[in-house]
PDB file of N, CA, C, O and CB in Angstrom:
ATOM      1  N   UNK A   1       4.433   6.076   0.785  1.00  0.00           N
ATOM      2  CA  UNK A   1       3.762   6.416   0.177  1.00  0.00           C
ATOM      3  C   UNK A   1       2.186   6.204  -0.427  1.00  0.00           C
ATOM      4  O   UNK A   1       1.588   7.080  -1.053  1.00  0.00           O
ATOM      5  CB  UNK A   1       4.429   6.401  -0.236  1.00  0.00           C
ATOM      6  N   UNK A   2       1.751   5.136  -0.175  1.00  0.00           N
ATOM      7  CA  UNK A   2       0.353   4.937  -0.639  1.00  0.00           C
ATOM      8  C   UNK A   2      -0.544   5.161   0.270  1.00  0.00           C
ATOM      9  O   UNK A   2      -1.601   5.787   0.183  1.00  0.00           O
ATOM     10  CB  UNK A   2       0.088   3.720  -1.106  1.00  0.00           C
ATOM     11  N   UNK A   3       0.142   4.376   1.539  1.00  0.00           N
ATOM     12  CA  UNK A   3      -0.903   4.964   2.854  1.00  0.00           C
ATOM     13  C   UNK A   3      -0.977   6.274   3.252  1.00  0.00           C
ATOM     14  O   UNK A   3      -2.039   6.632   3.761  1.00  0.00           O
ATOM     15  CB  UNK A   3      -0.588   4.404   4.157  1.00  0.00           C
ATOM     16  N   UNK A   4      -0.230   6.942   3.154  1.00  0.00           N
ATOM     17  CA  UNK A   4      -0.732   8.542   3.148  1.00  0.00           C
ATOM     18  C   UNK A   4      -1.193   9.103   2.115  1.00  0.00           C
ATOM     19  O   UNK A   4      -1.936  10.075   2.248  1.00  0.00           O
ATOM     20  CB  UNK A   4       0.193   9.448   3.437  1.00  0.00           C
ATOM     21  N   UNK A   5      -0.828   8.579   0.761  1.00  0.00           N
ATOM     22  CA  UNK A   5      -2.078   9.125  -0.238  1.00  0.00           C
ATOM     23  C   UNK A   5      -3.502   9.045  -0.048  1.00  0.00           C
ATOM     24  O   UNK A   5      -4.152  10.063  -0.286  1.00  0.00           O
ATOM     25  CB  UNK A   5      -2.032   8.510  -1.420  1.00  0.00           C
ATOM     26  N   UNK A   6      -4.279   7.690   0.459  1.00  0.00           N
ATOM     27  CA  UNK A   6      -5.262   7.400   0.792  1.00  0.00           C
ATOM     28  C   UNK A   6      -5.584   8.165   2.340  1.00  0.00           C
ATOM     29  O   UNK A   6      -6.781   8.352   2.555  1.00  0.00           O
ATOM     30  CB  UNK A   6      -5.237   5.997   0.636  1.00  0.00           C
ATOM     31  N   UNK A   7      -4.665   8.596   3.371  1.00  0.00           N
ATOM     32  CA  UNK A   7      -5.090   8.967   4.398  1.00  0.00           C
ATOM     33  C   UNK A   7      -5.137   8.643   5.322  1.00  0.00           C
ATOM     34  O   UNK A   7      -5.615   9.139   6.342  1.00  0.00           O
ATOM     35  CB  UNK A   7      -5.699   9.152   4.393  1.00  0.00           C
ATOM     36  N   UNK A   8      -4.374   7.249   5.015  1.00  0.00           N
ATOM     37  CA  UNK A   8      -4.357   6.000   6.274  1.00  0.00           C
ATOM     38  C   UNK A   8      -3.631   6.650   7.384  1.00  0.00           C
ATOM     39  O   UNK A   8      -2.702   7.390   7.060  1.00  0.00           O
ATOM     40  CB  UNK A   8      -3.454   4.418   5.854  1.00  0.00           C
ATOM     41  N   UNK A   9      -3.850   6.527   8.425  1.00  0.00           N
ATOM     42  CA  UNK A   9      -2.396   6.819   9.207  1.00  0.00           C
ATOM     43  C   UNK A   9      -1.621   4.895   9.550  1.00  0.00           C
ATOM     44  O   UNK A   9      -1.758   4.161   8.571  1.00  0.00           O
ATOM     45  CB  UNK A   9      -2.926   7.961  11.229  1.00  0.00           C
ATOM     46  N   UNK A  10      -1.148   4.454  10.385  1.00  0.00           N
ATOM     47  CA  UNK A  10      -0.301   3.275  10.267  1.00  0.00           C
ATOM     48  C   UNK A  10      -1.226   2.197  11.194  1.00  0.00           C
ATOM     49  O   UNK A  10      -1.535   1.085  10.765  1.00  0.00           O
ATOM     50  CB  UNK A  10       1.392   3.583  10.867  1.00  0.00           C
ATOM     51  N   UNK A  11      -1.639   2.725  12.599  1.00  0.00           N
ATOM     52  CA  UNK A  11      -2.941   1.795  13.127  1.00  0.00           C
ATOM     53  C   UNK A  11      -3.779   1.027  12.389  1.00  0.00           C
ATOM     54  O   UNK A  11      -4.229  -0.109  12.539  1.00  0.00           O
ATOM     55  CB  UNK A  11      -3.862   2.500  13.696  1.00  0.00           C
ATOM     56  N   UNK A  12      -3.938   2.110  11.327  1.00  0.00           N
ATOM     57  CA  UNK A  12      -5.200   1.995  10.522  1.00  0.00           C
ATOM     58  C   UNK A  12      -5.324   0.575   9.394  1.00  0.00           C
ATOM     59  O   UNK A  12      -6.044  -0.419   9.307  1.00  0.00           O
ATOM     60  CB  UNK A  12      -5.259   3.469   9.639  1.00  0.00           C
ATOM     61  N   UNK A  13      -3.908   1.299   8.467  1.00  0.00           N
ATOM     62  CA  UNK A  13      -3.649   0.438   7.804  1.00  0.00           C
ATOM     63  C   UNK A  13      -3.280  -1.064   8.385  1.00  0.00           C
ATOM     64  O   UNK A  13      -3.349  -2.120   7.756  1.00  0.00           O
ATOM     65  CB  UNK A  13      -2.829   0.991   7.156  1.00  0.00           C
ATOM     66  N   UNK A  14      -2.873  -0.873   9.743  1.00  0.00           N
ATOM     67  CA  UNK A  14      -2.288  -2.075  10.515  1.00  0.00           C
ATOM     68  C   UNK A  14      -3.590  -2.862  10.876  1.00  0.00           C
ATOM     69  O   UNK A  14      -3.414  -4.047  11.159  1.00  0.00           O
ATOM     70  CB  UNK A  14      -1.352  -1.623  11.939  1.00  0.00           C
ATOM     71  N   UNK A  15      -4.856  -2.390  10.911  1.00  0.00           N
ATOM     72  CA  UNK A  15      -6.455  -3.092  11.044  1.00  0.00           C
ATOM     73  C   UNK A  15      -6.572  -3.195  10.256  1.00  0.00           C
ATOM     74  O   UNK A  15      -7.633  -3.817  10.306  1.00  0.00           O
ATOM     75  CB  UNK A  15      -7.630  -2.692  11.498  1.00  0.00           C
ATOM     76  N   UNK A  16      -6.309  -3.091   9.058  1.00  0.00           N
ATOM     77  CA  UNK A  16      -6.780  -3.815   7.792  1.00  0.00           C
ATOM     78  C   UNK A  16      -6.419  -4.770   7.003  1.00  0.00           C
ATOM     79  O   UNK A  16      -6.992  -5.699   6.436  1.00  0.00           O
ATOM     80  CB  UNK A  16      -6.871  -3.227   7.086  1.00  0.00           C
ATOM     81  N   UNK A  17      -5.136  -4.288   7.083  1.00  0.00           N
ATOM     82  CA  UNK A  17      -4.447  -5.808   6.883  1.00  0.00           C
ATOM     83  C   UNK A  17      -4.197  -6.974   7.714  1.00  0.00           C
ATOM     84  O   UNK A  17      -3.740  -8.024   7.265  1.00  0.00           O
ATOM     85  CB  UNK A  17      -3.319  -5.679   6.566  1.00  0.00           C
ATOM     86  N   UNK A  18      -4.414  -6.833   8.582  1.00  0.00           N
ATOM     87  CA  UNK A  18      -4.865  -7.354  10.450  1.00  0.00           C
ATOM     88  C   UNK A  18      -3.208  -7.973  10.800  1.00  0.00           C
ATOM     89  O   UNK A  18      -3.057  -9.189  10.916  1.00  0.00           O
ATOM     90  CB  UNK A  18      -6.585  -9.211  10.656  1.00  0.00           C
ATOM     91  N   UNK A  19      -2.037  -7.038  10.946  1.00  0.00           N
ATOM     92  CA  UNK A  19      -0.908  -6.542  11.366  1.00  0.00           C
ATOM     93  C   UNK A  19      -0.670  -6.158  12.184  1.00  0.00           C
ATOM     94  O   UNK A  19      -1.654  -5.891  12.872  1.00  0.00           O
ATOM     95  CB  UNK A  19      -0.538  -5.989  10.978  1.00  0.00           C
ATOM     96  N   UNK A  20       0.901  -5.752  12.911  1.00  0.00           N
ATOM     97  CA  UNK A  20       0.924  -5.229  14.115  1.00  0.00           C
ATOM     98  C   UNK A  20       1.105  -4.091  13.786  1.00  0.00           C
ATOM     99  O   UNK A  20       1.507  -4.087  12.622  1.00  0.00           O
ATOM    100  CB  UNK A  20       1.738  -5.678  15.018  1.00  0.00           C
ATOM    101  N   UNK A  21       0.955  -2.264  14.530  1.00  0.00           N
ATOM    102  CA  UNK A  21       1.453  -1.341  13.635  1.00  0.00           C
ATOM    103  C   UNK A  21       3.182  -1.617  13.781  1.00  0.00           C
ATOM    104  O   UNK A  21       3.835  -1.697  12.741  1.00  0.00           O
ATOM    105  CB  UNK A  21       0.867   0.277  14.058  1.00  0.00           C
ATOM    106  N   UNK A  22       3.642  -1.710  14.679  1.00  0.00           N
ATOM    107  CA  UNK A  22       4.967  -2.095  14.362  1.00  0.00           C
ATOM    108  C   UNK A  22       5.604  -2.903  12.717  1.00  0.00           C
ATOM    109  O   UNK A  22       6.680  -2.683  12.161  1.00  0.00           O
ATOM    110  CB  UNK A  22       5.157  -3.029  15.553  1.00  0.00           C
ATOM    111  N   UNK A  23       4.708  -3.665  12.369  1.00  0.00           N
ATOM    112  CA  UNK A  23       5.282  -4.470  11.012  1.00  0.00           C
ATOM    113  C   UNK A  23       4.768  -3.202  10.434  1.00  0.00           C
ATOM    114  O   UNK A  23       5.404  -3.295   9.384  1.00  0.00           O
ATOM    115  CB  UNK A  23       4.612  -6.214  10.370  1.00  0.00           C
ATOM    116  N   UNK A  24       4.249  -2.322  10.330  1.00  0.00           N
ATOM    117  CA  UNK A  24       4.034  -1.328   9.220  1.00  0.00           C
ATOM    118  C   UNK A  24       4.954  -0.792   8.813  1.00  0.00           C
ATOM    119  O   UNK A  24       5.400  -0.716   7.668  1.00  0.00           O
ATOM    120  CB  UNK A  24       3.303  -0.407   9.409  1.00  0.00           C
ATOM    121  N   UNK A  25       5.571  -0.046  10.534  1.00  0.00           N
ATOM    122  CA  UNK A  25       6.305   0.468  10.941  1.00  0.00           C
ATOM    123  C   UNK A  25       7.558   0.421   9.722  1.00  0.00           C
ATOM    124  O   UNK A  25       7.776   1.177   8.775  1.00  0.00           O
ATOM    125  CB  UNK A  25       6.398  -0.033  12.227  1.00  0.00           C
ATOM    126  N   UNK A  26       8.420  -1.094  10.309  1.00  0.00           N
ATOM    127  CA  UNK A  26       9.010  -1.840   9.828  1.00  0.00           C
ATOM    128  C   UNK A  26       8.940  -1.955   8.246  1.00  0.00           C
ATOM    129  O   UNK A  26       9.974  -1.620   7.667  1.00  0.00           O
ATOM    130  CB  UNK A  26       8.726  -2.766  10.480  1.00  0.00           C
ATOM    131  N   UNK A  27       8.304  -2.208   7.774  1.00  0.00           N
ATOM    132  CA  UNK A  27       8.397  -2.056   6.522  1.00  0.00           C
ATOM    133  C   UNK A  27       8.381  -0.337   5.857  1.00  0.00           C
ATOM    134  O   UNK A  27       8.928  -0.147   4.770  1.00  0.00           O
ATOM    135  CB  UNK A  27       7.263  -2.948   6.075  1.00  0.00           C
ATOM    136  N   UNK A  28       7.907   0.507   6.391  1.00  0.00           N
ATOM    137  CA  UNK A  28       8.232   1.520   5.767  1.00  0.00           C
ATOM    138  C   UNK A  28       9.353   1.914   6.076  1.00  0.00           C
ATOM    139  O   UNK A  28       9.525   3.121   5.905  1.00  0.00           O
ATOM    140  CB  UNK A  28       7.486   2.350   5.833  1.00  0.00           C
ATOM    141  N   UNK A  29      10.360   1.232   6.550  1.00  0.00           N
ATOM    142  CA  UNK A  29      11.747   1.999   7.290  1.00  0.00           C
ATOM    143  C   UNK A  29      12.436   0.416   6.475  1.00  0.00           C
ATOM    144  O   UNK A  29      13.546   0.011   6.822  1.00  0.00           O
ATOM    145  CB  UNK A  29      11.845   2.335   9.738  1.00  0.00           C
ATOM    146  N   UNK A  30      11.671  -0.280   5.482  1.00  0.00           N
ATOM    147  CA  UNK A  30      12.810  -0.825   4.230  1.00  0.00           C
ATOM    148  C   UNK A  30      12.828  -2.035   4.744  1.00  0.00           C
ATOM    149  O   UNK A  30      13.128  -2.863   3.884  1.00  0.00           O
ATOM    150  CB  UNK A  30      14.494  -0.126   4.039  1.00  0.00           C
ATOM    151  N   UNK A  31      12.597  -2.576   5.981  1.00  0.00           N
ATOM    152  CA  UNK A  31      13.359  -4.106   6.679  1.00  0.00           C
ATOM    153  C   UNK A  31      12.617  -5.290   6.139  1.00  0.00           C
ATOM    154  O   UNK A  31      11.461  -5.294   5.716  1.00  0.00           O
ATOM    155  CB  UNK A  31      13.231  -4.273   8.555  1.00  0.00           C
ATOM    156  N   UNK A  32      13.263  -6.065   6.201  1.00  0.00           N
ATOM    157  CA  UNK A  32      12.438  -7.176   5.750  1.00  0.00           C
ATOM    158  C   UNK A  32      11.288  -7.687   6.769  1.00  0.00           C
ATOM    159  O   UNK A  32      11.334  -7.724   7.998  1.00  0.00           O
ATOM    160  CB  UNK A  32      13.385  -8.322   5.442  1.00  0.00           C
ATOM    161  N   UNK A  33      10.188  -8.091   5.848  1.00  0.00           N
ATOM    162  CA  UNK A  33       9.083  -8.891   6.162  1.00  0.00           C
ATOM    163  C   UNK A  33       8.578 -10.118   5.499  1.00  0.00           C
ATOM    164  O   UNK A  33       9.102 -10.272   4.396  1.00  0.00           O
ATOM    165  CB  UNK A  33       8.195  -8.163   6.145  1.00  0.00           C
ATOM    166  N   UNK A  34       7.546 -11.233   5.892  1.00  0.00           N
ATOM    167  CA  UNK A  34       7.246 -12.126   5.463  1.00  0.00           C
ATOM    168  C   UNK A  34       6.239 -11.642   4.794  1.00  0.00           C
ATOM    169  O   UNK A  34       5.305 -10.918   5.140  1.00  0.00           O
ATOM    170  CB  UNK A  34       7.150 -13.030   6.190  1.00  0.00           C
ATOM    171  N   UNK A  35       6.761 -12.505   2.985  1.00  0.00           N
ATOM    172  CA  UNK A  35       6.014 -12.566   2.052  1.00  0.00           C
ATOM    173  C   UNK A  35       4.191 -12.177   2.594  1.00  0.00           C
ATOM    174  O   UNK A  35       3.429 -11.240   2.355  1.00  0.00           O
ATOM    175  CB  UNK A  35       6.383 -14.039   1.463  1.00  0.00           C
ATOM    176  N   UNK A  36       4.113 -13.065   3.162  1.00  0.00           N
ATOM    177  CA  UNK A  36       2.456 -13.075   3.520  1.00  0.00           C
ATOM    178  C   UNK A  36       1.984 -11.948   3.998  1.00  0.00           C
ATOM    179  O   UNK A  36       0.871 -11.483   3.753  1.00  0.00           O
ATOM    180  CB  UNK A  36       2.009 -14.051   4.557  1.00  0.00           C
ATOM    181  N   UNK A  37       2.763 -11.510   4.646  1.00  0.00           N
ATOM    182  CA  UNK A  37       2.230  -9.861   5.297  1.00  0.00           C
ATOM    183  C   UNK A  37       2.919  -9.229   4.436  1.00  0.00           C
ATOM    184  O   UNK A  37       3.887  -9.662   5.061  1.00  0.00           O
ATOM    185  CB  UNK A  37       2.623  -9.259   6.991  1.00  0.00           C
ATOM    186  N   UNK A  38       3.279  -8.757   3.789  1.00  0.00           N
ATOM    187  CA  UNK A  38       2.931  -8.635   2.347  1.00  0.00           C
ATOM    188  C   UNK A  38       2.119  -8.333   1.833  1.00  0.00           C
ATOM    189  O   UNK A  38       1.684  -7.184   1.775  1.00  0.00           O
ATOM    190  CB  UNK A  38       2.955  -9.305   1.809  1.00  0.00           C
ATOM    191  N   UNK A  39       1.538  -9.639   1.129  1.00  0.00           N
ATOM    192  CA  UNK A  39       0.635  -9.744   0.373  1.00  0.00           C
ATOM    193  C   UNK A  39      -0.780  -8.892   0.574  1.00  0.00           C
ATOM    194  O   UNK A  39      -1.627  -8.302  -0.097  1.00  0.00           O
ATOM    195  CB  UNK A  39       0.524 -10.994   0.369  1.00  0.00           C
ATOM    196  N   UNK A  40      -0.293  -9.405   2.698  1.00  0.00           N
ATOM    197  CA  UNK A  40      -1.725  -8.949   3.115  1.00  0.00           C
ATOM    198  C   UNK A  40      -1.845  -7.100   3.191  1.00  0.00           C
ATOM    199  O   UNK A  40      -2.806  -6.331   3.227  1.00  0.00           O
ATOM    200  CB  UNK A  40      -2.045  -9.723   4.823  1.00  0.00           C
ATOM    201  N   UNK A  41      -0.729  -6.956   3.190  1.00  0.00           N
ATOM    202  CA  UNK A  41      -0.653  -5.047   3.462  1.00  0.00           C
ATOM    203  C   UNK A  41      -1.117  -4.185   2.382  1.00  0.00           C
ATOM    204  O   UNK A  41      -1.888  -3.225   2.378  1.00  0.00           O
ATOM    205  CB  UNK A  41       0.978  -4.402   3.646  1.00  0.00           C
ATOM    206  N   UNK A  42      -0.066  -5.112   0.934  1.00  0.00           N
ATOM    207  CA  UNK A  42      -0.747  -4.865  -0.226  1.00  0.00           C
ATOM    208  C   UNK A  42      -2.279  -5.171  -0.441  1.00  0.00           C
ATOM    209  O   UNK A  42      -2.650  -4.359  -1.288  1.00  0.00           O
ATOM    210  CB  UNK A  42      -0.067  -5.510  -1.110  1.00  0.00           C
ATOM    211  N   UNK A  43      -3.373  -5.992  -0.056  1.00  0.00           N
ATOM    212  CA  UNK A  43      -4.459  -6.212  -0.263  1.00  0.00           C
ATOM    213  C   UNK A  43      -5.150  -5.707   0.749  1.00  0.00           C
ATOM    214  O   UNK A  43      -6.175  -6.285   1.111  1.00  0.00           O
ATOM    215  CB  UNK A  43      -4.633  -7.333  -0.520  1.00  0.00           C
ATOM    216  N   UNK A  44      -4.722  -4.562   1.374  1.00  0.00           N
ATOM    217  CA  UNK A  44      -5.668  -4.099   2.266  1.00  0.00           C
ATOM    218  C   UNK A  44      -5.601  -2.534   1.625  1.00  0.00           C
ATOM    219  O   UNK A  44      -6.521  -1.722   1.720  1.00  0.00           O
ATOM    220  CB  UNK A  44      -5.256  -4.363   4.001  1.00  0.00           C
ATOM    221  N   UNK A  45      -4.206  -2.275   0.897  1.00  0.00           N
ATOM    222  CA  UNK A  45      -4.376  -0.825   0.394  1.00  0.00           C
ATOM    223  C   UNK A  45      -5.067  -1.225  -0.962  1.00  0.00           C
ATOM    224  O   UNK A  45      -6.081  -0.560  -1.172  1.00  0.00           O
ATOM    225  CB  UNK A  45      -2.836   0.147   0.219  1.00  0.00           C
ATOM    226  N   UNK A  46      -4.771  -2.133  -1.915  1.00  0.00           N
ATOM    227  CA  UNK A  46      -5.531  -2.227  -2.756  1.00  0.00           C
ATOM    228  C   UNK A  46      -7.474  -1.815  -2.511  1.00  0.00           C
ATOM    229  O   UNK A  46      -8.238  -1.054  -3.105  1.00  0.00           O
ATOM    230  CB  UNK A  46      -5.103  -3.565  -3.077  1.00  0.00           C
ATOM    231  N   UNK A  47      -7.625  -2.670  -1.467  1.00  0.00           N
ATOM    232  CA  UNK A  47      -9.341  -2.151  -1.128  1.00  0.00           C
ATOM    233  C   UNK A  47      -9.601  -0.940  -0.785  1.00  0.00           C
ATOM    234  O   UNK A  47     -10.772  -0.586  -0.920  1.00  0.00           O
ATOM    235  CB  UNK A  47     -10.041  -2.804   0.011  1.00  0.00           C
ATOM    236  N   UNK A  48      -8.514   0.148  -0.193  1.00  0.00           N
ATOM    237  CA  UNK A  48      -8.837   1.095   0.177  1.00  0.00           C
ATOM    238  C   UNK A  48      -8.883   1.967  -0.901  1.00  0.00           C
ATOM    239  O   UNK A  48      -9.503   3.028  -0.829  1.00  0.00           O
ATOM    240  CB  UNK A  48      -8.214   1.376   1.109  1.00  0.00           C
ATOM    241  N   UNK A  49      -8.053   1.484  -2.274  1.00  0.00           N
ATOM    242  CA  UNK A  49      -8.293   2.455  -3.613  1.00  0.00           C
ATOM    243  C   UNK A  49      -6.868   3.061  -4.497  1.00  0.00           C
ATOM    244  O   UNK A  49      -6.819   3.807  -5.474  1.00  0.00           O
ATOM    245  CB  UNK A  49      -9.172   3.915  -3.004  1.00  0.00           C
ATOM    246  N   UNK A  50      -5.495   2.234  -3.508  1.00  0.00           N
ATOM    247  CA  UNK A  50      -5.129   2.058  -4.692  1.00  0.00           C
ATOM    248  C   UNK A  50      -4.474   0.947  -5.470  1.00  0.00           C
ATOM    249  O   UNK A  50      -4.663  -0.248  -5.244  1.00  0.00           O
ATOM    250  CB  UNK A  50      -4.587   2.846  -4.774  1.00  0.00           C
ATOM    251  N   UNK A  51      -3.722   1.419  -6.365  1.00  0.00           N
ATOM    252  CA  UNK A  51      -3.344   0.810  -7.353  1.00  0.00           C
ATOM    253  C   UNK A  51      -2.082   0.642  -7.829  1.00  0.00           C
ATOM    254  O   UNK A  51      -1.482   1.567  -8.375  1.00  0.00           O
ATOM    255  CB  UNK A  51      -3.885   1.177  -8.069  1.00  0.00           C
ATOM    256  N   UNK A  52      -1.603  -0.467  -7.675  1.00  0.00           N
ATOM    257  CA  UNK A  52       0.064  -1.329  -8.069  1.00  0.00           C
ATOM    258  C   UNK A  52       0.162  -0.582  -9.285  1.00  0.00           C
ATOM    259  O   UNK A  52      -0.935  -0.236  -9.724  1.00  0.00           O
ATOM    260  CB  UNK A  52       0.175  -3.382  -8.411  1.00  0.00           C
ATOM    261  N   UNK A  53       1.199  -0.217  -9.987  1.00  0.00           N
ATOM    262  CA  UNK A  53       1.841  -0.242 -11.178  1.00  0.00           C
ATOM    263  C   UNK A  53       2.960  -0.828 -10.787  1.00  0.00           C
ATOM    264  O   UNK A  53       3.424  -0.831  -9.647  1.00  0.00           O
ATOM    265  CB  UNK A  53       2.013   0.984 -11.864  1.00  0.00           C
ATOM    266  N   UNK A  54       3.840  -1.840 -12.730  1.00  0.00           N
ATOM    267  CA  UNK A  54       4.433  -2.442 -12.574  1.00  0.00           C
ATOM    268  C   UNK A  54       5.621  -1.617 -13.543  1.00  0.00           C
ATOM    269  O   UNK A  54       5.379  -0.592 -14.180  1.00  0.00           O
ATOM    270  CB  UNK A  54       3.862  -3.674 -12.663  1.00  0.00           C
ATOM    271  N   UNK A  55       6.681  -2.175 -13.504  1.00  0.00           N
ATOM    272  CA  UNK A  55       7.637  -1.604 -14.898  1.00  0.00           C
ATOM    273  C   UNK A  55       7.185  -1.677 -15.993  1.00  0.00           C
ATOM    274  O   UNK A  55       6.503  -2.521 -16.574  1.00  0.00           O
ATOM    275  CB  UNK A  55       8.849  -2.218 -15.207  1.00  0.00           C
ATOM    276  N   UNK A  56       7.772  -0.355 -16.364  1.00  0.00           N
ATOM    277  CA  UNK A  56       6.901  -0.183 -17.681  1.00  0.00           C
ATOM    278  C   UNK A  56       5.442   1.175 -17.818  1.00  0.00           C
ATOM    279  O   UNK A  56       5.327   1.946 -18.771  1.00  0.00           O
ATOM    280  CB  UNK A  56       6.166  -1.871 -17.813  1.00  0.00           C
ATOM    281  N   UNK A  57       4.729   1.137 -16.888  1.00  0.00           N
ATOM    282  CA  UNK A  57       3.370   1.327 -16.677  1.00  0.00           C
ATOM    283  C   UNK A  57       3.620   2.688 -15.994  1.00  0.00           C
ATOM    284  O   UNK A  57       2.547   3.236 -15.743  1.00  0.00           O
ATOM    285  CB  UNK A  57       2.555   0.128 -15.821  1.00  0.00           C
ATOM    286  N   UNK A  58       4.777   3.460 -15.586  1.00  0.00           N
ATOM    287  CA  UNK A  58       5.374   5.046 -15.558  1.00  0.00           C
ATOM    288  C   UNK A  58       6.163   5.620 -16.756  1.00  0.00           C
ATOM    289  O   UNK A  58       6.772   5.109 -17.696  1.00  0.00           O
ATOM    290  CB  UNK A  58       6.404   5.206 -14.365  1.00  0.00           C
ATOM    291  N   UNK A  59       5.884   7.034 -16.306  1.00  0.00           N
ATOM    292  CA  UNK A  59       6.627   7.329 -17.973  1.00  0.00           C
ATOM    293  C   UNK A  59       8.285   6.932 -17.705  1.00  0.00           C
ATOM    294  O   UNK A  59       8.945   6.737 -18.726  1.00  0.00           O
ATOM    295  CB  UNK A  59       6.490   9.439 -18.609  1.00  0.00           C
ATOM    296  N   UNK A  60       8.962   6.811 -16.424  1.00  0.00           N
ATOM    297  CA  UNK A  60      10.396   6.489 -15.923  1.00  0.00           C
ATOM    298  C   UNK A  60      10.501   4.960 -16.252  1.00  0.00           C
ATOM    299  O   UNK A  60      11.578   4.409 -16.022  1.00  0.00           O
ATOM    300  CB  UNK A  60      10.645   6.827 -14.201  1.00  0.00           C
ATOM    301  N   UNK A  61       9.373   4.172 -16.820  1.00  0.00           N
ATOM    302  CA  UNK A  61       9.535   2.657 -16.705  1.00  0.00           C
ATOM    303  C   UNK A  61       9.982   2.026 -15.345  1.00  0.00           C
ATOM    304  O   UNK A  61      10.812   1.117 -15.342  1.00  0.00           O
ATOM    305  CB  UNK A  61      10.544   2.237 -17.710  1.00  0.00           C
ATOM    306  N   UNK A  62       9.372   2.559 -14.065  1.00  0.00           N
ATOM    307  CA  UNK A  62       9.549   1.838 -12.818  1.00  0.00           C
ATOM    308  C   UNK A  62       8.063   1.688 -12.063  1.00  0.00           C
ATOM    309  O   UNK A  62       7.044   2.347 -12.267  1.00  0.00           O
ATOM    310  CB  UNK A  62      10.661   2.668 -11.879  1.00  0.00           C
ATOM    311  N   UNK A  63       8.252   0.783 -11.283  1.00  0.00           N
ATOM    312  CA  UNK A  63       7.195   0.675 -10.847  1.00  0.00           C
ATOM    313  C   UNK A  63       6.616   1.909  -9.481  1.00  0.00           C
ATOM    314  O   UNK A  63       7.349   2.599  -8.771  1.00  0.00           O
ATOM    315  CB  UNK A  63       7.307  -0.749 -10.540  1.00  0.00           C
ATOM    316  N   UNK A  64       5.318   1.855  -9.473  1.00  0.00           N
ATOM    317  CA  UNK A  64       4.666   2.657  -8.711  1.00  0.00           C
ATOM    318  C   UNK A  64       3.401   2.634  -7.995  1.00  0.00           C
ATOM    319  O   UNK A  64       3.016   1.565  -7.521  1.00  0.00           O
ATOM    320  CB  UNK A  64       4.635   3.416  -9.266  1.00  0.00           C
ATOM    321  N   UNK A  65       2.615   3.840  -7.844  1.00  0.00           N
ATOM    322  CA  UNK A  65       1.258   3.371  -7.476  1.00  0.00           C
ATOM    323  C   UNK A  65       0.470   4.765  -7.864  1.00  0.00           C
ATOM    324  O   UNK A  65       1.051   5.813  -8.149  1.00  0.00           O
ATOM    325  CB  UNK A  65       1.106   2.827  -5.739  1.00  0.00           C
ATOM    326  N   UNK A  66      -0.884   4.598  -7.826  1.00  0.00           N
ATOM    327  CA  UNK A  66      -1.623   5.541  -8.224  1.00  0.00           C
ATOM    328  C   UNK A  66      -2.710   5.090  -7.200  1.00  0.00           C
ATOM    329  O   UNK A  66      -2.814   4.080  -6.505  1.00  0.00           O
ATOM    330  CB  UNK A  66      -1.912   5.627  -9.796  1.00  0.00           C
ATOM    331  N   UNK A  67      -3.679   6.485  -7.398  1.00  0.00           N
ATOM    332  CA  UNK A  67      -5.159   6.221  -6.663  1.00  0.00           C
ATOM    333  C   UNK A  67      -5.968   5.555  -7.914  1.00  0.00           C
ATOM    334  O   UNK A  67      -5.602   5.591  -9.089  1.00  0.00           O
ATOM    335  CB  UNK A  67      -6.040   7.856  -6.019  1.00  0.00           C
ATOM    336  N   UNK A  68      -7.254   4.883  -7.361  1.00  0.00           N
ATOM    337  CA  UNK A  68      -7.982   4.875  -8.494  1.00  0.00           C
ATOM    338  C   UNK A  68      -9.285   5.914  -8.978  1.00  0.00           C
ATOM    339  O   UNK A  68      -9.416   7.107  -8.703  1.00  0.00           O
ATOM    340  CB  UNK A  68      -8.380   3.653  -8.430  1.00  0.00           C
ATOM    341  N   UNK A  69      -9.596   5.614  -9.257  1.00  0.00           N
ATOM    342  CA  UNK A  69     -10.436   6.686 -10.009  1.00  0.00           C
ATOM    343  C   UNK A  69     -11.757   6.904  -9.337  1.00  0.00           C
ATOM    344  O   UNK A  69     -12.439   6.057  -9.915  1.00  0.00           O
ATOM    345  CB  UNK A  69     -10.714   6.270 -11.517  1.00  0.00           C
ATOM    346  N   UNK A  70     -12.414   7.397  -8.632  1.00  0.00           N
ATOM    347  CA  UNK A  70     -13.794   8.184  -8.617  1.00  0.00           C
ATOM    348  C   UNK A  70     -14.629   8.723  -9.660  1.00  0.00           C
ATOM    349  O   UNK A  70     -14.360   9.541 -10.540  1.00  0.00           O
ATOM    350  CB  UNK A  70     -13.643   9.185  -7.993  1.00  0.00           C
ATOM    351  N   UNK A  71     -15.819   8.032  -9.361  1.00  0.00           N
ATOM    352  CA  UNK A  71     -16.662   7.947 -10.573  1.00  0.00           C
ATOM    353  C   UNK A  71     -17.847   9.847  -9.471  1.00  0.00           C
ATOM    354  O   UNK A  71     -18.563   9.913  -8.472  1.00  0.00           O
ATOM    355  CB  UNK A  71     -17.787   5.494 -10.865  1.00  0.00           C
ATOM    356  N   UNK A  72     -17.444  10.679 -10.302  1.00  0.00           N
ATOM    357  CA  UNK A  72     -18.244  11.800 -10.250  1.00  0.00           C
ATOM    358  C   UNK A  72     -19.334  12.382  -9.984  1.00  0.00           C
ATOM    359  O   UNK A  72     -19.612  13.569  -9.813  1.00  0.00           O
ATOM    360  CB  UNK A  72     -18.266  12.031 -10.804  1.00  0.00           C
ATOM    361  N   UNK A  73     -20.402  10.705  -9.947  1.00  0.00           N
ATOM    362  CA  UNK A  73     -21.862  10.503  -9.772  1.00  0.00           C
ATOM    363  C   UNK A  73     -22.185  10.666  -8.108  1.00  0.00           C
ATOM    364  O   UNK A  73     -23.336  10.543  -7.687  1.00  0.00           O
ATOM    365  CB  UNK A  73     -22.305   8.917 -10.395  1.00  0.00           C
TER     366      UNK A  73
END
């Protein structure tokens, strides 16, 4: 959801995170990946404008994501 929200394709995110496109696909299917790989994907998404929210930061109390606010200037 975060990847699509910022308009990145699988290959684009993979390049930003320096992982194989298949790794992104496996992650999105819910398959396990190494913690360091997850960190690389998260860092790439954050650099592209995704903000990760922890438990209790949403109305329903669960974790989630949002996009960084863009200055109107």
